[in-house]
DSSP file (Angstrom, degrees, kcal/mol; ACC not computed):
  #  RESIDUE AA STRUCTURE BP1 BP2  ACC     N-H-->O    O-->H-N    N-H-->O    O-->H-N    TCO  KAPPA ALPHA  PHI   PSI    X-CA   Y-CA   Z-CA
    1    1 A M     >        0   0    0      0, 0.0     4,-1.8     0, 0.0     5,-0.2   0.000 360.0 360.0 360.0 -42.5    8.3   15.3  -15.8
    2    2 A S  H  >> +     0   0    0      1,-0.2     4,-2.1     2,-0.2     5,-1.7   0.889 360.0  50.1 -63.9 -38.7    8.2   18.4  -13.5
    3    3 A Q  H  45S+     0   0    0      1,-0.2    -1,-0.2     2,-0.2     5,-0.0   0.884 108.1  53.8 -65.5 -37.7    7.2   20.7  -16.4
    4    4 A H  H  45S+     0   0    0      1,-0.2    -1,-0.2     2,-0.1    -2,-0.2   0.878 115.0  39.7 -63.5 -38.2    4.4   18.2  -17.4
    5    5 A I  H  <5S-     0   0    0     -4,-1.8    -1,-0.2     2,-0.2    -2,-0.2   0.759 111.8-119.5 -83.6 -26.9    3.0   18.3  -13.9
    6    6 A G  T  <5S+     0   0    0     -4,-2.1     2,-0.3     1,-0.4    -3,-0.2   0.646  72.4 116.7  95.7  17.1    3.5   22.0  -13.5
    7    7 A Y  S   <S-     0   0    0     -5,-1.7    -1,-0.4    -6,-0.2    -2,-0.2  -0.784  70.3-103.4-110.0 157.6    5.8   21.9  -10.4
    8    8 A S     >  -     0   0    0     -2,-0.3     4,-2.5     1,-0.1     5,-0.2  -0.403  37.1-110.8 -69.6 159.4    9.4   23.0  -10.1
    9    9 A E  H  > S+     0   0    0      1,-0.2     4,-2.4     2,-0.2     5,-0.2   0.914 118.0  48.2 -60.1 -44.0   11.9   20.2  -10.2
   10   10 A S  H  > S+     0   0    0      2,-0.2     4,-2.2     1,-0.2    -1,-0.2   0.893 111.6  49.6 -67.5 -38.3   12.9   20.7   -6.5
   11   11 A K  H  > S+     0   0    0      2,-0.2     4,-2.5     1,-0.2     5,-0.2   0.916 111.6  49.2 -65.1 -42.3    9.2   20.7   -5.4
   12   12 A L  H  X S+     0   0    0     -4,-2.5     4,-2.9     1,-0.2    -2,-0.2   0.916 110.4  50.6 -63.5 -42.7    8.4   17.6   -7.4
   13   13 A Q  H  X S+     0   0    0     -4,-2.4     4,-2.3    -5,-0.2    -1,-0.2   0.918 112.1  46.9 -61.8 -43.2   11.4   15.8   -5.8
   14   14 A K  H  X S+     0   0    0     -4,-2.2     4,-2.3     2,-0.2    -2,-0.2   0.917 114.6  46.7 -64.3 -43.8   10.4   16.8   -2.3
   15   15 A L  H  X S+     0   0    0     -4,-2.5     4,-2.3     2,-0.2     5,-0.2   0.919 111.8  51.0 -63.9 -44.6    6.8   15.7   -2.9
   16   16 A F  H  X S+     0   0    0     -4,-2.9     4,-3.1     1,-0.2     5,-0.5   0.926 112.3  46.2 -58.8 -46.9    7.9   12.4   -4.5
   17   17 A K  H  X S+     0   0    0     -4,-2.3     4,-1.8     1,-0.2    -1,-0.2   0.881 111.8  51.9 -66.5 -38.1   10.1   11.6   -1.5
   18   18 A A  H  < S+     0   0    0     -4,-2.3    -1,-0.2    -5,-0.2    -2,-0.2   0.885 118.2  37.0 -64.5 -39.2    7.4   12.6    1.0
   19   19 A V  H  < S+     0   0    0     -4,-2.3    -2,-0.2    -5,-0.2    -3,-0.2   0.927 132.6  23.3 -80.7 -47.5    4.9   10.3   -0.7
   20   20 A L  H  < S-     0   0    0     -4,-3.1    -3,-0.2     2,-0.3    -2,-0.2   0.600  94.8-126.9 -99.9 -12.7    7.0    7.3   -1.7
   21   21 A G  S  < S+     0   0    0     -4,-1.8     2,-0.3    -5,-0.5    -4,-0.2   0.655  80.0  75.9  76.9  14.3    9.9    7.7    0.7
   22   22 A K  S    S-     0   0    0     -6,-0.5    -2,-0.3     3,-0.0    -1,-0.2  -0.976  84.3 -92.6-151.0 163.2   12.6    7.6   -2.0
   23   23 A S     >  -     0   0    0     -2,-0.3     4,-2.0     1,-0.1     5,-0.2  -0.285  34.4-113.7 -75.3 161.7   14.0    9.9   -4.6
   24   24 A V  H  > S+     0   0    0      1,-0.2     4,-2.6     2,-0.2     5,-0.2   0.912 117.3  53.1 -58.8 -44.4   12.8   10.0   -8.2
   25   25 A S  H  > S+     0   0    0      1,-0.2     4,-2.4     2,-0.2    -1,-0.2   0.879 107.9  50.0 -64.2 -37.3   16.2    8.6   -9.4
   26   26 A K  H  > S+     0   0    0      2,-0.2     4,-2.4     1,-0.2    -1,-0.2   0.890 111.2  49.3 -67.5 -37.6   15.9    5.6   -7.1
   27   27 A E  H  X S+     0   0    0     -4,-2.0     4,-2.5     2,-0.2    -2,-0.2   0.912 111.4  48.8 -67.0 -41.8   12.4    4.9   -8.2
   28   28 A I  H  X S+     0   0    0     -4,-2.6     4,-2.4     2,-0.2    -2,-0.2   0.933 112.0  48.8 -62.5 -45.3   13.4    5.1  -11.9
   29   29 A R  H  X S+     0   0    0     -4,-2.4     4,-2.4     1,-0.2    -2,-0.2   0.913 110.8  51.3 -61.1 -42.2   16.4    2.8  -11.3
   30   30 A L  H  X S+     0   0    0     -4,-2.4     4,-2.2     1,-0.2    -2,-0.2   0.933 110.9  47.4 -60.1 -46.9   14.1    0.3   -9.4
   31   31 A R  H  X S+     0   0    0     -4,-2.5     4,-2.1     1,-0.2    -1,-0.2   0.887 111.3  51.3 -64.1 -38.5   11.6    0.3  -12.3
   32   32 A R  H  X S+     0   0    0     -4,-2.4     4,-2.4     1,-0.2    -1,-0.2   0.915 111.6  47.4 -62.2 -42.4   14.4   -0.2  -14.8
   33   33 A M  H  X S+     0   0    0     -4,-2.4     4,-2.2     2,-0.2    -2,-0.2   0.824 109.1  53.0 -73.2 -31.4   15.8   -3.2  -12.9
   34   34 A I  H  X S+     0   0    0     -4,-2.2     4,-2.2     2,-0.2    -1,-0.2   0.925 111.6  47.0 -65.0 -43.8   12.4   -4.8  -12.5
   35   35 A K  H  X S+     0   0    0     -4,-2.1     4,-2.5     1,-0.2    -2,-0.2   0.904 110.2  53.2 -62.9 -41.1   12.0   -4.5  -16.2
   36   36 A A  H  X S+     0   0    0     -4,-2.4     4,-2.5     1,-0.2    -1,-0.2   0.909 108.5  49.6 -60.7 -42.3   15.5   -6.0  -16.7
   37   37 A L  H  X S+     0   0    0     -4,-2.2     4,-2.0     2,-0.2    -1,-0.2   0.907 110.1  50.9 -64.2 -41.4   14.7   -8.9  -14.5
   38   38 A E  H  X S+     0   0    0     -4,-2.2     4,-0.9     1,-0.2    -2,-0.2   0.919 111.9  47.1 -60.8 -43.7   11.4   -9.6  -16.5
   39   39 A L  H >X>S+     0   0    0     -4,-2.5     4,-0.7     1,-0.2     5,-0.6   0.883 109.4  53.4 -67.1 -38.5   13.4   -9.5  -19.8
   40   40 A L  H ><5S+     0   0    0     -4,-2.5     3,-1.0     1,-0.2    -1,-0.2   0.893 103.7  57.8 -61.0 -38.9   16.1  -11.8  -18.4
   41   41 A A  H 3<5S+     0   0    0     -4,-2.0    -1,-0.2     1,-0.3    -2,-0.2   0.780  99.0  58.7 -64.5 -26.7   13.4  -14.3  -17.4
   42   42 A T  H <<5S-     0   0    0     -4,-0.9    -1,-0.3    -3,-0.5    -2,-0.2   0.767  91.4-149.1 -73.3 -23.6   12.1  -14.5  -21.0
   43   43 A K  T <<5 +     0   0    0     -3,-1.0    -3,-0.1    -4,-0.7    -2,-0.1   0.717  65.6 113.9  59.6  23.6   15.6  -15.6  -22.2
   44   44 A K      < +     0   0    0     -5,-0.6     2,-0.3     2,-0.1    -4,-0.1   0.647  68.8  48.3 -92.5 -18.3   14.9  -13.9  -25.5
   45   45 A Y  S    S-     0   0    0     -6,-0.5    -2,-0.1    -5,-0.1     2,-0.1  -0.874  79.9-115.1-127.9 153.5   17.6  -11.3  -25.2
   46   46 A S     >  -     0   0    0     -2,-0.3     4,-2.2     1,-0.1     5,-0.2  -0.377  37.3-107.8 -76.5 164.9   21.3  -11.1  -24.3
   47   47 A I  H  > S+     0   0    0      1,-0.2     4,-2.5     2,-0.2     5,-0.1   0.899 120.9  50.7 -61.9 -40.9   22.3   -9.2  -21.1
   48   48 A S  H  > S+     0   0    0      2,-0.2     4,-2.1     1,-0.2    -1,-0.2   0.881 108.4  52.1 -68.0 -35.9   23.8   -6.4  -23.1
   49   49 A E  H  > S+     0   0    0      2,-0.2     4,-2.4     1,-0.2    -1,-0.2   0.919 111.1  47.9 -62.5 -42.3   20.6   -6.0  -25.2
   50   50 A I  H  X S+     0   0    0     -4,-2.2     4,-2.3     2,-0.2    -2,-0.2   0.912 108.4  54.4 -65.1 -42.8   18.6   -5.8  -21.9
   51   51 A G  H  <>S+     0   0    0     -4,-2.5     5,-3.0     1,-0.2    -1,-0.2   0.916 111.3  45.3 -56.3 -44.1   21.0   -3.2  -20.6
   52   52 A H  H ><5S+     0   0    0     -4,-2.1     3,-1.4     3,-0.2    -1,-0.2   0.902 109.5  55.0 -67.0 -41.0   20.4   -1.1  -23.6
   53   53 A V  H 3<5S+     0   0    0     -4,-2.4    -2,-0.2     1,-0.3    -1,-0.2   0.884 109.0  47.6 -60.6 -39.2   16.6   -1.6  -23.5
   54   54 A V  T 3<5S-     0   0    0     -4,-2.3    -1,-0.3    -5,-0.1    -2,-0.2   0.353 129.9 -92.3 -89.2   7.9   16.4   -0.3  -19.9
   55   55 A G  T < 5S+     0   0    0     -3,-1.4     2,-0.5     1,-0.3    -3,-0.2   0.657  81.5 126.7 102.4  17.1   18.6    2.7  -20.7
   56   56 A Y      < +     0   0    0     -5,-3.0    -1,-0.3    -6,-0.2    -2,-0.1  -0.923  27.6 177.7-110.7 128.4   22.2    1.8  -20.0
   57   57 A S  S    S+     0   0    0     -2,-0.5     2,-0.6     1,-0.1    -1,-0.1   0.645  76.4  64.6 -95.2 -19.6   25.0    2.2  -22.6
   58   58 A N     >  -     0   0    0      1,-0.1     4,-1.9    -7,-0.1     3,-0.3  -0.919  69.8-160.0-107.0 114.8   27.7    1.1  -20.2
   59   59 A M  H  > S+     0   0    0     -2,-0.6     4,-2.7     1,-0.2     5,-0.2   0.784  90.0  57.6 -69.4 -27.4   27.2   -2.6  -19.2
   60   60 A S  H  > S+     0   0    0      2,-0.2     4,-2.2     1,-0.2    -1,-0.2   0.884 107.9  48.3 -69.9 -34.6   29.3   -2.4  -16.1
   61   61 A H  H  > S+     0   0    0     -3,-0.3     4,-2.5     2,-0.2    -2,-0.2   0.899 112.1  50.0 -66.9 -40.0   27.0    0.4  -14.8
   62   62 A F  H  X S+     0   0    0     -4,-1.9     4,-2.7     2,-0.2    -2,-0.2   0.943 111.5  47.3 -61.0 -48.6   24.0   -1.8  -15.7
   63   63 A A  H  X S+     0   0    0     -4,-2.7     4,-2.5     1,-0.2    -2,-0.2   0.899 112.9  49.2 -61.8 -41.7   25.4   -4.8  -13.9
   64   64 A K  H  X S+     0   0    0     -4,-2.2     4,-2.1     2,-0.2    -1,-0.2   0.919 113.3  46.0 -64.9 -44.4   26.3   -2.7  -10.8
   65   65 A A  H  X S+     0   0    0     -4,-2.5     4,-1.7     2,-0.2    -2,-0.2   0.897 112.3  51.8 -64.9 -40.4   22.8   -1.1  -10.7
   66   66 A F  H  X S+     0   0    0     -4,-2.7     4,-3.1     1,-0.2     5,-0.4   0.928 111.2  46.8 -61.4 -46.6   21.2   -4.5  -11.2
   67   67 A K  H  X S+     0   0    0     -4,-2.5     4,-2.3     1,-0.2    -1,-0.2   0.874 108.1  56.2 -65.4 -37.0   23.2   -6.0   -8.3
   68   68 A K  H  < S+     0   0    0     -4,-2.1    -1,-0.2    -5,-0.2    -2,-0.2   0.877 117.3  35.2 -62.3 -37.2   22.4   -3.1   -6.1
   69   69 A V  H  < S+     0   0    0     -4,-1.7    -2,-0.2    -5,-0.1    -1,-0.2   0.912 132.3  25.4 -82.3 -46.6   18.7   -3.7   -6.6
   70   70 A H  H  < S-     0   0    0     -4,-3.1    -3,-0.2     2,-0.3    -2,-0.2   0.649  96.2-122.7 -99.9 -17.6   18.5   -7.5   -6.8
   71   71 A G  S  < S+     0   0    0     -4,-2.3     2,-0.3    -5,-0.4    -4,-0.2   0.502  84.6  65.8  88.5   2.6   21.5   -8.6   -4.9
   72   72 A F  S    S-     0   0    0     -6,-0.4    -2,-0.3    -9,-0.1    -1,-0.2  -0.978  86.5 -98.4-151.1 159.2   23.0  -10.6   -7.7
   73   73 A L     >  -     0   0    0     -2,-0.3     4,-1.9     1,-0.1     3,-0.3  -0.424  30.6-119.1 -77.8 153.0   24.5   -9.9  -11.2
   74   74 A P  H  > S+     0   0    0      0, 0.0     4,-2.7     0, 0.0     5,-0.2   0.867 116.0  56.1 -59.5 -34.4   22.4  -10.3  -14.3
   75   75 A S  H  > S+     0   0    0      2,-0.2     4,-2.2     1,-0.2     5,-0.2   0.860 104.5  52.6 -66.8 -33.9   24.9  -12.9  -15.5
   76   76 A E  H  > S+     0   0    0     -3,-0.3     4,-1.8     2,-0.2    -1,-0.2   0.908 112.5  44.6 -67.0 -41.3   24.3  -14.9  -12.3
   77   77 A Y  H  X S+     0   0    0     -4,-1.9     4,-1.6     2,-0.2    -2,-0.2   0.919 111.6  53.1 -66.4 -43.3   20.6  -14.9  -12.9
   78   78 A H  H  < S+     0   0    0     -4,-2.7    -2,-0.2     1,-0.2    -1,-0.2   0.894 112.4  44.5 -59.9 -42.5   21.0  -15.7  -16.5
   79   79 A R  H  < S+     0   0    0     -4,-2.2    -1,-0.2     1,-0.2    -2,-0.2   0.859 113.9  49.6 -70.3 -36.0   23.1  -18.8  -15.7
   80   80 A S  H  <        0   0    0     -4,-1.8    -2,-0.2     1,-0.2    -1,-0.2   0.703 360.0 360.0 -81.6 -19.2   20.9  -20.1  -12.9
   81   81 A S     <        0   0    0     -4,-1.6    -1,-0.2    -5,-0.1    -2,-0.2   0.471 360.0 360.0-100.4 360.0   17.6  -19.9  -14.7
């Protein structure tokens, strides 16, 4: 991303944090978890399929990241909806 914009990685990270108040990695994780929640709501995919779609090969890492963002596990959401 930094090469595409023409900034060094560290400059882009500082600018990103100054503008959005969070790191690039936190923003990416947030966007992945929002997408995961949208996919869970469709009930078309399994939790592991959704984890893979949003970029996780390890489902325990996916579940942990999901819970950190949303406050509940994907399996809890899947069962309740």
